[in-house]
C-alpha positions as CSV (number, residue, x, y, z in Angstrom):
1,M,11.9,-19.4,-8.1
2,K,12.4,-21.4,-11.3
3,H,10.1,-21.4,-14.2
4,G,9.9,-23.4,-17.3
5,P,11.9,-26.6,-18.1
6,E,14.3,-26.1,-15.1
7,N,11.4,-26.8,-12.7
8,H,11.5,-30.6,-13.4
9,G,7.9,-31.2,-12.7
10,R,8.0,-29.9,-9.1
11,P,4.8,-28.1,-7.9
12,N,4.9,-24.4,-7.6
13,R,5.4,-23.2,-4.0
14,R,2.7,-20.6,-4.3
15,A,0.2,-23.1,-5.6
16,V,1.0,-25.5,-2.8
17,L,0.7,-22.8,-0.2
18,F,-2.6,-21.6,-1.6
19,L,-4.0,-25.2,-1.6
20,L,-2.8,-25.9,1.9
21,S,-4.2,-22.7,3.3
22,S,-7.5,-23.3,1.5
23,V,-7.8,-26.8,3.0
24,L,-7.0,-25.5,6.5
25,L,-9.6,-22.8,6.2
26,L,-12.3,-25.2,5.0
27,L,-11.5,-27.6,7.8
28,G,-11.8,-24.9,10.5
29,P,-14.8,-24.2,12.7
30,T,-17.8,-22.7,11.0
31,L,-19.0,-20.6,13.9
32,A,-16.8,-18.7,16.3
33,W,-18.2,-16.7,19.2
34,G,-16.1,-13.9,20.5
35,Y,-16.2,-10.4,21.9
36,I,-14.2,-7.2,21.5
37,D,-13.0,-5.9,24.8
38,P,-12.5,-2.2,25.4
39,G,-8.8,-2.4,24.8
40,S,-9.2,-4.1,21.4
41,G,-12.0,-1.7,20.4
42,S,-9.8,1.3,21.2
43,Y,-6.9,-0.3,19.3
44,L,-9.2,-0.8,16.3
45,I,-10.3,2.8,16.4
46,Q,-6.7,3.9,16.7
47,L,-5.8,1.8,13.6
48,L,-8.7,3.3,11.6
49,L,-7.7,6.9,12.6
50,A,-4.0,6.2,11.7
51,F,-5.0,4.8,8.3
52,F,-7.3,7.8,7.7
53,F,-4.8,10.5,8.6
54,G,-1.9,8.6,6.9
55,S,-4.0,8.5,3.7
56,L,-4.6,12.2,4.0
57,F,-0.9,12.9,4.4
58,V,0.0,10.7,1.3
59,M,-2.7,12.4,-0.8
60,K,-1.4,15.9,0.3
61,N,2.1,15.0,-0.7
62,F,1.0,13.5,-4.0
63,W,-1.1,16.6,-4.7
64,K,1.8,19.0,-4.0
65,R,4.1,17.0,-6.3
66,A,1.5,16.9,-9.1
67,V,0.8,20.6,-8.8
68,R,4.6,21.3,-8.9
69,K,5.0,19.2,-12.0
70,I,2.1,20.8,-13.8
71,D,3.2,24.2,-12.8
72,G,6.7,23.4,-14.2
73,L,5.2,22.5,-17.5
74,F,3.4,25.9,-18.0
75,R,6.1,28.1,-16.4
76,R,8.3,30.2,-18.7
77,H,12.0,29.6,-18.4
78,N,13.3,32.9,-19.8
79,S,16.6,33.9,-18.4
80,D,15.9,37.5,-19.2
81,E,12.8,37.8,-17.0
82,N,14.1,36.2,-13.8
83,P,17.9,36.4,-13.5
84,P,19.4,34.0,-10.9
85,R,20.0,35.6,-7.5
86,N,23.2,35.1,-5.6
87,P,22.6,34.6,-1.9
């Protein structure tokens, strides 16, 4: 995407897309009646549970990494106390 004088007065694609989508949303129906069938409801519950457990997994990994970094800051690195072991 070009910016500045190279644009030659052409409208920005994002601005045109935003304007077009706004107009289409405003011209759409104001009321829509619908229902959620059992299959859609169970899929929605599955999405919510996946998001919840996925968030827990990400937070767990972030927490482990943060604790490891903080632990590394306060750990002593004396070669006399803990000599390297050869497996």
